[in-house]
N, C-alpha and C positions, 0 to 999 in steps of 0.2 A: 819348642825346640828341646826342652828338658825331657818331655815325655818321649820323644823319639830316641834320644840317647839312652834313656833307661831301658826302652824296649830292645834296642840293639844290644846293650850289655847283657840283658836277660837271655837273649837268643844265644849269644856267644857262650855264656855260662852254661846253658843247657847242653850245647853241643860238646863242650869240654867234659861235662859230667857224664854224658853218654859214652864218649870215647874211653874215659877212665874206667867206667863200669865194664865196658867190653874187654878192656885189657885185663882188668881184675878177674873177670869170669874166665878168660882164656888161661890166665896163670893158675887159677884155682883148679880148673878142670884138666890141665896138662898132666900132673902126676897120676891122677886117677886113670886117665886114658892110657898112659904108659904102663901102669900096673895091670890094667885090665887086658892089655894087648898080650901080655906075656902068659897069664894063666888061662885066658879065655880065647884061645886062638880058634877054637872050634866054633865058638859063638860070635865070631867076628862079624859075620854078615848081618846079624841082628843088630848088633851095636852100631855097625856102620850105617845101617838104615836109620837108626835113631839119630845118629850124629848128623846125617844129611837132612833129616827133618828139622832138627834144631837149627842147622845152618840156613835152611829155607825160612824158618820162622825169624831168624836174625835178619835175613835180607828183607823180609816183609816189614820188620821193625824199622830198618833203615829207610825203606820206601815211605812208610807212614811218617817217619821223622821228616823226610824231604818234603812230603805233601804238606805237613803241618808248617814247615818252614816257609814254603811257598804261600800258603794261606795266610801266614802271619805277615809276610811281606805285602800281600795284596791288601790285607786289612789295614796295615800301617799306611799304605798309599791312599786307600779310601778315607782313612782318618784324616790324613793331611788335606785331601780335597774337601772333605766335609768341613774341616776347620777353616779353610780358605773361603768356602762358600758362606760359612757362618759369619766370618768377618765382613764379607761383602754385604750380607743381609743386614748386619748390625749398622754398617755405614749407611746403607740405603734407608734403614729405619730412622737413623739420626737426621739424614737429609729431609726425609718426609716429615719428620717431627718439626724441623725448622720451617719447612714450607707451610705446614699446617699452622704454626704459630703466626707466620707472616700473613697467611690467608685470614686468620682470625682477626689480626690487627687491621688488615685492609677492610674486612667485613664491618668491623666496628666503625672505622672511619667513614665507609660508605653509608652506614646506617645513620651516623650523625649528619652527613651531607644530605641524605634523603630527607631527614627531618627538617633541615634548613630550607631545602628546596620546596618541601611541602608547605612550610609556613609562607615562603615567598609566593608560591602559587595561590595560596588562599588570599594573600594580600592583593595579588594581581586580579584575581577573580572579583574581589570586592571593588577594586578600582574600575574594572571592566563594567560591572553592573552600574556603578555611578556614571561612567561615561556614556553607557547605553541609555540611561535615563536622561542625561543631558542632551544626547543626540536626538532622542525622541522629542524632547521639548523644543530643541532648535529646529528640527524638521517641521514640527507643527507651526512654529513661528514663521519659518521660511514659506510654508504653504500658504499661510495667511497673508504674508507679505506679497507673495506671487499673485495671489488672487486680488489683493488690493492694487498691486502694480498693473495687473491686466485691466482692472476697472479704470485706473487713471489713464493708461495708454488708450483705451477705447474712448474715454472722454476727451483726451488730447487729440486723437485722430479726428473725432467728430468736430472739435473746435477748429482743427487745422483745415478740414474739408469746408467748414463754413467760412473760414477766413479766405480759403482759396476761391470759393464761389464769389465772395464779396470782391476779392481782388480781380477775378475774371470779369465781373460785372463792371468794376471801375475801369479796367483796361478796355473793355468793349465801349463803355461810355466815352472814355478818352479818345479811342480811335474814331468813334462817330463824330465827336466834337472836332477832332483834328481834320477829318475829311470835310466837315462843314466849313472850318476856318480856311482850309485850302481852297475850296470851291468859291467861297465868298471873297477871298482876298487875293485871288490870282492876278487880277488886273492891277490892283494897288501894289502888289509885290513886284510886278513887272516894271512898274515905274520907279521902284526903289532899287533897281539893279545897279550894283557897283562892281566894276572889274569882273563881270560875268558871274557874280555870286549874289543870289537873292537872299535878303536877310530880314528878319523881323524879330525884335527882342523886346522883352519886358524887364522891368527892374527885378533883379534876383532870380531871373530865369535864364536857361541856356538859349543859345541861338537856335532858331529853327531855320533850316536852309533847304533849298532845292538844288540838287547836284545836276550839273550839265555833263554831257558825254565828252570826255577829253579826246583830242585828236592830234595834238602836237607835243613833242618832247621839248619842254622849255629849258630844262637844265639836265646835263649829263655829268654826274659827279663821280669821280674815282674815289670811293669812300674808304674801302678796306682792302687789305691784302688777304688773299685766300678765300674770299667769299663773304657775302653779307646775308645772314639768315633771318634777320628780324629788323623791321622798321615800324615806327608808329609816330603819329602826330600828337603834340600836346593838345589838351582839351581847349577848344575855342581859340586855337592858334595855328599859324602856318609853319611853326617850327617843327622840324622833323628830327627824331632820335633814331640812331641806327647802331647796331651791334654786329660785330663780325668775328671771323676766325682769328684775327690778329689780337683778340682779347681787349679791344678798345671799344668804348661807347662814345659816340660823337653826336653833337647837336648841330643842325644845319638851318640856315635861313633859306627857305625854298624859293624866295623871291629872287635873291641874288646868287644862290648856290654856294654861299660862303660858309665856312666852319665858324661857329660861334662859341663852342665849348667842347671840351673833351673830358672824359671821366676814366680814370685808371684805377687799377687795383684788382681787376678780375684775373683769376689764375687759369682760366680755361676759355675755350671758344664760347661765344655768346650764342645761345640757341633760341632764346625768346626774351622779349622785353615787355614791361608794363610800367605805367605811371599812375600815381595817385590822382584823384579827381581834382585836387587843388594844385596840381602840377608842382608839388613840393619835393616829391621823392621819386626816383627812378629805380626800378627793380630789374635785375638781369638774372636769367637762368643760365647756368654755365655747365660745361662739360667737366668741370672740376668737382662735381657733386655738391656744389654750394649755390646759394643765392646771395647776391650782393645788392645792398641798398645804399644809394647815394643821395646826398642833399643836393637838389638841382641848382640851388643858388650858390653854395660854396664849392661844390664839386668834390666834397669829402665823403668817404664811406661812413655811413652811420651804423650799419649792421652788416655782419656776415652770418647768414642763416645756415647753420650746419645741422645735419641729421639724415640727409639722404646718403645712400651708399653706392649710388651709380649716377650717371650724368643726368642733370635736371634739364628737361626738354620743354617745359611749359610753365608759365606763370601768369597770374592775373590778380588785379587788386579790386577789392569791393568798391562798387560805385556808390554805395550807400553811406559808408563812413570813412573810407580811405585808411582804415586802421588794419583791416584783415587782408592777408595775402594767401592765395592758394597756389600750390605748386605740384607738379607731377614729375617723376623721375623713372628711369628704367630699372628701378629696384621694386617695381610693382606696387608703389605706394603713392598716395595723394596726401599732402600735408597742408594743414591750415595753420597760418602763423599770425601772431600778434605783433604788429610793427612797433607799437609803443614799448612793449616789454622785450621784444626780440627773441621770443622762443615759440616753440610749436605748441598749439592748443589741441590739435587732434590729428590722428593719422588713420587713413583709410587704406586697407590692404586688399588687393584684388589680384586675380590670377593673370590678367592681361595688362600689359604695359599701356600707359596712357601717353598719347602723342600731343594732345592739345586739350585745353580746358578754358572755361570762362565762368565767372560769377553771373547769377541772375541779377535782375535790376534791384530786387529786394534784399540781395545778399544772403538769402536763406537756402539757396540751392546752388550746387556746383554742376555744371554741364561738362562732361568729359567724353572725348573721342578716343577709342582704343585700337590697339593693333589687330584685335579680332574683328574689327569692322563695326562694332556696336557703339551707339550713343547712349550714355547713361546719365541719370540725374541722381544726385546724392543730397541728403540732408546735412547741412553744414554742422549743426550742433551735435547730432548723434552719429553721423558717419554712415547711416543706413542707406541702402540702395532704394530709391523711391520708384524708379521705373527705368526701362531700357528698351531700345528698339534696334533692330538690325539695319543700320544706316547704309552700310556699304558691304560689298562682297569681299573687299580687301581692307587693308589698314586705313583708319581715319587719319588724315594728316592735318586737318584744320577744323577748329570750332570757333565761330564768332557769333556774337549776339547783335540783333538789330537795334536800331536807335531806341525804339519804343519798348524793347525787351520782350516782345511777344514771339519773335521768330528766331530760330537758330539755323545758321548756315554751316553745313559740314562739307568737307572735301575729302576724297579718298583716292587710294592708289588704283581704283577701278576707273579713274578719270571722270567721275561724276561729281556734281556739286548739287547737294540736296538742301532744300529749305523746309524746316519742320516748325509746326506750331508747338511752342514750349509747353502749352497747357495740356495738349492731348497727345503730343509726339506723332501727330498725323503729318504726312508729307504734303507740303503745299506746292512744291515745284521742284523740277529737276532740270539742271542746266548741263548741257554736254555739247561737245564738238569733236569731230574726228581729228581735228588739228590740235586739240588741247590735250596734252598729256602731262600729268602731275610729275614733278621732277624728283621729289624726295619724300621721306616720311614726315618732314616738318615743313612742307610747302604750305604757305598761308594764303588763303583767299580772304576776301572782305566784302562787306555790304556798304553801299554808299550812305552818306549821312541822312538822306531822305528815304532810305530803305527802298529805293527805286531800281537800283542796279547791283548786279553781282559781278565781281572782278576776280579773275584767276590767271596766274601765269602758267606758261608751258615750258616743256623741256627744250623746245626749239628757240626760245628767247622771245616768243610773242606773248602779248597780253590780250586776253579775251574779255569782253564786257557783254553781259546779257541784261535784258530788261526783265525785272521781276513780274511785271504786269502780264506779259504774254510769253515769257520764257524764250524769246528769240534773241539771237546774238545781234547786237547793234553796232559793235565796233571791234576791230582787231588792231592793236598797236604793235608796231615793230621798230625797235631801236636797240634792244639788247642783243649781244652776240653770244651769250651763254644762257643756261637754264635759269628761268625766273623763279626765285625762291619765296618771295614775300610781296604782298600788295597791301597798301594802306591808303584809305581815303580820308582826307581831312574832314574834321567835324564842321568846317565852314562851308562844305560843299565842294570846294576845289582848293588845292589841286589833288591829283592822284599821284602817289609815289609807288615805285616798284624797285626791287633790288634783285641782283642775280648772283650766280655762282662765282663770278670773277671779282665781286666786290663793288660793282658799279650800281649807282642809284640814278634812276630817271624820274624827273618831275614832269608830269603831264598836265596840260591845260587845254 
């Protein structure tokens, strides 16, 4: 700002000086011009021309002075603009200098961070190398263990095959001996007939019986409200246990038709029942996703087995030890339970729901019937699938084991009842009738105590009985007024019990 004021003052001073000089020159030249005009009148034109020339020169001086003034003004403006631009550049340089300093600081920080990361990476690489070495060692051990495991499995399978062959031979020998005993003792047994039941017993052995074909409804019991889906007899007893949609489990005297005991505590409909071989505990499969275990003598619940996440539709107890229970639910699982400890030992998961199941006689195998129509055999210990067969074209509704444990009876929604050899899963007989139609996914059929007859209920309320020997229907029983859901033959040979959708139980003799 000081430079501009100085320049303006200098311009003003120069202009004043020029005007003053002009006035001085005019004053100095005026007398001379006046004196000359008087004596040199004749030479006036010449002097006049000179005066005009001087006046032109003076005008040119004025014009030059004006141009210089204009140039000075332009240069002052340019000087101002240059000064402003210089200030902007200086500010920009200052900002850039600050940014450069910040960038240098950041670069230093990043360099330090890079150094730390490099050290960490080197440490991780060293750890990776150690882990890789450990992995290789563990992989080698795993491969060795897998090879050893395969060898053990092969040896175990060989031993199991040998055991199965020995068991088959023993079963065959037992069957032959049974046939011989039957043939040799038939006349003697006929003389020992009591109340239509032929019996022969030995100390410490089960009763062996021959079943007769029932024809008459001896008792008609209104047992449950809303339907009775499951009935079974106690071992070597005429007492019948039933479970229904009213959540009650009841015990009946089939001779008189009277109620002898009731078991409460189930929180859902009873879909299946089982009893231990010593008749001490009753197990119920329930729609409440649980299994309930009662003490048969006191009527109190001993265990509530929880673990299924959908309705439990099938249950069976090991005939070998009365300790292990197997159950199936609509959560696509089969579970093996320990009754002494009250918890699950093993769980088998499969894509098709199981409707019915049974333990083999040696309690090493589970036989299960599924919604996809297949019959499957499972290893109890490992849960592995041993074998399977397409038993029915529709869902399997019932699986029951013969008295000697060699045969499996299955029923299906295709209205067929098939008998399989448990050792080969070859079909040994098919029982059918145009009048017999399976009522539900949990309709239970049964085999008589002497393995001589197959019994199944129908949706029209009739009960059909076939002979295993020739596959022909030998009797049709009609007493029920609604669909028959379950059949059970007493282990004493007689009577036969059936239950229907209205909750009625019929005792046949």
